[in-house]
BAZALO-551692 format. One record per residue: residue number from 1; chain; x, y, z of N, C-alpha, C in turn. Coordinates in steps of 0.2 Angstrom, whole numbers. Example, Ala and Ser with C-alpha at 12.3 -4.5 7.8 and 13.67 -1.06 7.14 Angstrom:
BEGIN
[1,A,[66,-28,39],[62,-22,39],[66,-16,39]];
[2,A,[64,-11,35],[68,-5,36],[64,0,39]];
***
This chain:
BEGIN
[1,A,[81,118,133],[84,116,126],[78,115,122]];
[2,A,[76,119,117],[72,117,112],[74,112,106]];
[3,A,[70,108,105],[71,103,98],[69,106,92]];
[4,A,[72,104,87],[71,106,80],[67,101,77]];
[5,A,[63,103,72],[59,98,68],[63,92,66]];
[6,A,[70,92,65],[74,87,62],[75,82,68]];
[7,A,[74,84,75],[76,81,80],[69,77,82]];
[8,A,[64,81,80],[56,78,83],[54,72,79]];
[9,A,[54,73,72],[51,68,67],[53,62,68]];
[10,A,[61,60,69],[63,54,70],[60,50,76]];
[11,A,[59,55,81],[57,52,88],[49,50,87]];
[12,A,[45,53,83],[38,53,82],[38,46,78]];
[13,A,[42,46,73],[41,40,68],[43,34,73]];
[14,A,[48,34,76],[50,28,81],[44,27,85]];
[15,A,[40,31,88],[35,29,91],[28,27,89]];
[16,A,[28,28,83],[22,26,79],[22,18,78]];
[17,A,[16,15,77],[16,8,77],[21,5,71]];
[18,A,[26,2,73],[31,0,70],[29,-6,65]];
[19,A,[24,-10,67],[21,-16,63],[17,-13,58]];
[20,A,[13,-8,59],[8,-5,53],[13,-2,49]];
[21,A,[19,2,50],[23,6,46],[27,0,42]];
[22,A,[29,-5,45],[32,-9,41],[29,-14,36]];
[23,A,[22,-15,38],[18,-19,34],[17,-14,28]];
[24,A,[14,-10,29],[13,-3,23],[19,-3,18]];
[25,A,[25,-2,23],[31,-1,19],[33,-7,14]];
[26,A,[32,-14,17],[33,-19,14],[29,-20,7]];
[27,A,[22,-18,7],[18,-19,2],[20,-13,-3]];
[28,A,[21,-8,-1],[25,-2,-5],[30,-4,-9]];
[29,A,[35,-7,-6],[41,-9,-9],[40,-14,-15]];
[30,A,[36,-18,-13],[34,-23,-16],[28,-24,-22]];
[31,A,[26,-17,-21],[20,-15,-27],[21,-17,-34]];
[32,A,[26,-16,-36],[28,-17,-44],[28,-24,-45]];
[33,A,[31,-29,-41],[31,-36,-42],[25,-39,-41]];
[34,A,[21,-36,-35],[14,-38,-33],[9,-38,-39]];
[35,A,[8,-32,-42],[4,-31,-47],[6,-32,-54]];
[36,A,[12,-33,-55],[16,-32,-62],[18,-26,-64]];
[37,A,[22,-25,-68],[26,-19,-70],[20,-14,-74]];
[38,A,[16,-18,-79],[12,-14,-82],[6,-11,-78]];
[39,A,[4,-14,-73],[-2,-13,-69],[2,-6,-64]];
[40,A,[8,-8,-62],[11,-4,-58],[13,3,-60]];
[41,A,[12,4,-66],[13,10,-69],[7,15,-67]];
[42,A,[1,11,-67],[-5,15,-67],[-8,14,-60]];
[43,A,[-4,12,-55],[-8,11,-49],[-2,13,-43]];
[44,A,[-5,13,-36],[-1,13,-31],[-4,13,-25]];
[45,A,[-1,10,-19],[-4,9,-13],[-3,15,-10]];
[46,A,[-8,18,-5],[-8,24,-2],[-10,24,5]];
[47,A,[-13,18,7],[-15,18,14],[-16,11,16]];
[48,A,[-15,9,22],[-16,3,26],[-21,5,32]];
[49,A,[-27,2,32],[-31,3,37],[-34,-2,40]];
[50,A,[-32,-5,46],[-33,-10,49],[-29,-16,45]];
[51,A,[-34,-20,42],[-30,-25,38],[-33,-25,29]];
[52,A,[-34,-19,28],[-36,-17,22],[-31,-12,18]];
[53,A,[-29,-14,13],[-24,-10,8],[-29,-5,3]];
[54,A,[-27,0,3],[-30,5,-2],[-25,8,-7]];
[55,A,[-28,6,-13],[-23,7,-19],[-27,13,-23]];
[56,A,[-22,17,-26],[-25,22,-30],[-24,20,-38]];
[57,A,[-29,20,-42],[-28,18,-49],[-29,25,-53]];
[58,A,[-26,25,-59],[-27,31,-64],[-33,31,-68]];
[59,A,[-37,26,-69],[-43,25,-72],[-47,20,-70]];
[60,A,[-54,22,-71],[-59,17,-69],[-59,10,-71]];
[61,A,[-57,10,-78],[-58,2,-81],[-52,-1,-78]];
[62,A,[-47,1,-77],[-41,-3,-74],[-44,-5,-67]];
[63,A,[-47,1,-63],[-48,-1,-56],[-54,-7,-56]];
[64,A,[-58,-8,-61],[-63,-12,-61],[-60,-19,-62]];
[65,A,[-55,-19,-67],[-51,-24,-69],[-48,-27,-63]];
[66,A,[-44,-23,-60],[-40,-26,-54],[-44,-28,-48]];
[67,A,[-50,-24,-48],[-54,-27,-43],[-58,-34,-44]];
[68,A,[-60,-34,-50],[-65,-40,-51],[-60,-46,-54]];
[69,A,[-54,-45,-58],[-52,-51,-61],[-45,-53,-56]];
[70,A,[-42,-48,-53],[-37,-50,-51],[-36,-49,-43]];
[71,A,[-41,-46,-40],[-41,-45,-32],[-39,-52,-28]];
[72,A,[-42,-56,-29],[-41,-62,-25],[-33,-64,-25]];
[73,A,[-31,-65,-31],[-23,-67,-32],[-19,-62,-30]];
[74,A,[-21,-56,-30],[-16,-49,-27],[-16,-50,-20]];
[75,A,[-23,-52,-16],[-23,-53,-9],[-19,-58,-7]];
[76,A,[-19,-64,-11],[-15,-69,-9],[-7,-68,-9]];
[77,A,[-6,-64,-15],[1,-63,-15],[4,-58,-9]];
[78,A,[0,-53,-8],[1,-48,-3],[2,-52,5]];
[79,A,[-3,-57,6],[-3,-61,12],[4,-64,12]];
[80,A,[6,-67,7],[13,-70,6],[18,-66,8]];
[81,A,[18,-60,7],[24,-55,9],[24,-53,15]];
[82,A,[16,-51,18],[16,-48,25],[13,-52,30]];
[83,A,[11,-58,27],[7,-62,32],[0,-63,31]];
[84,A,[-3,-68,32],[-10,-69,31],[-15,-64,36]];
[85,A,[-12,-65,41],[-15,-62,48],[-15,-53,46]];
[86,A,[-10,-51,42],[-11,-44,42],[-13,-39,36]];
[87,A,[-16,-44,31],[-20,-41,26],[-26,-46,24]];
[88,A,[-32,-42,23],[-38,-47,22],[-41,-45,15]];
[89,A,[-41,-38,14],[-42,-34,8],[-39,-30,4]];
[90,A,[-41,-28,-2],[-37,-22,-6],[-43,-19,-10]];
[91,A,[-44,-13,-8],[-48,-8,-12],[-45,-4,-16]];
[92,A,[-47,-3,-22],[-45,0,-27],[-50,6,-28]];
[93,A,[-46,12,-29],[-50,19,-30],[-47,22,-35]];
[94,A,[-50,26,-39],[-49,30,-45],[-46,38,-42]];
[95,A,[-41,39,-44],[-37,45,-42],[-31,47,-45]];
[96,A,[-29,52,-44],[-22,55,-48],[-16,52,-43]];
[97,A,[-12,48,-48],[-6,45,-44],[-1,50,-42]];
[98,A,[2,49,-36],[7,54,-33],[13,52,-35]];
[99,A,[16,46,-37],[22,44,-38],[25,44,-45]];
[100,A,[20,44,-50],[22,44,-57],[22,50,-61]];
***
C-alpha cells in the first residue's frame, strides 16, 4: 500500500521537533502584539534558528529602528511568551513580506 502526500505530511510534521515548531508558532501568533500593530504591518517573523528569531522588515529604516531602539524590549517580551531559555536574540533583515 502506498501513502499519498496528504498521509505523509502529518506524519513528518509530527516527527519534527515539537518544541521548535511550537516556539516559532507561538512567536508568529503573538507577533502583532509583540511588536505592536503599526510595526507588525511592516514586519514578520520567518525563522527560528537555535535561540535566534529572524524577522523580515519591509524597509531598512524600520529595520534599523527595531534593532536599535526596540530590540531589547522585544526580546524580553518574546522571552515572556516562550520562556527565557528559548530565545536570546532577534535579527531584523530587510526583505519582501510574504503575509502582507
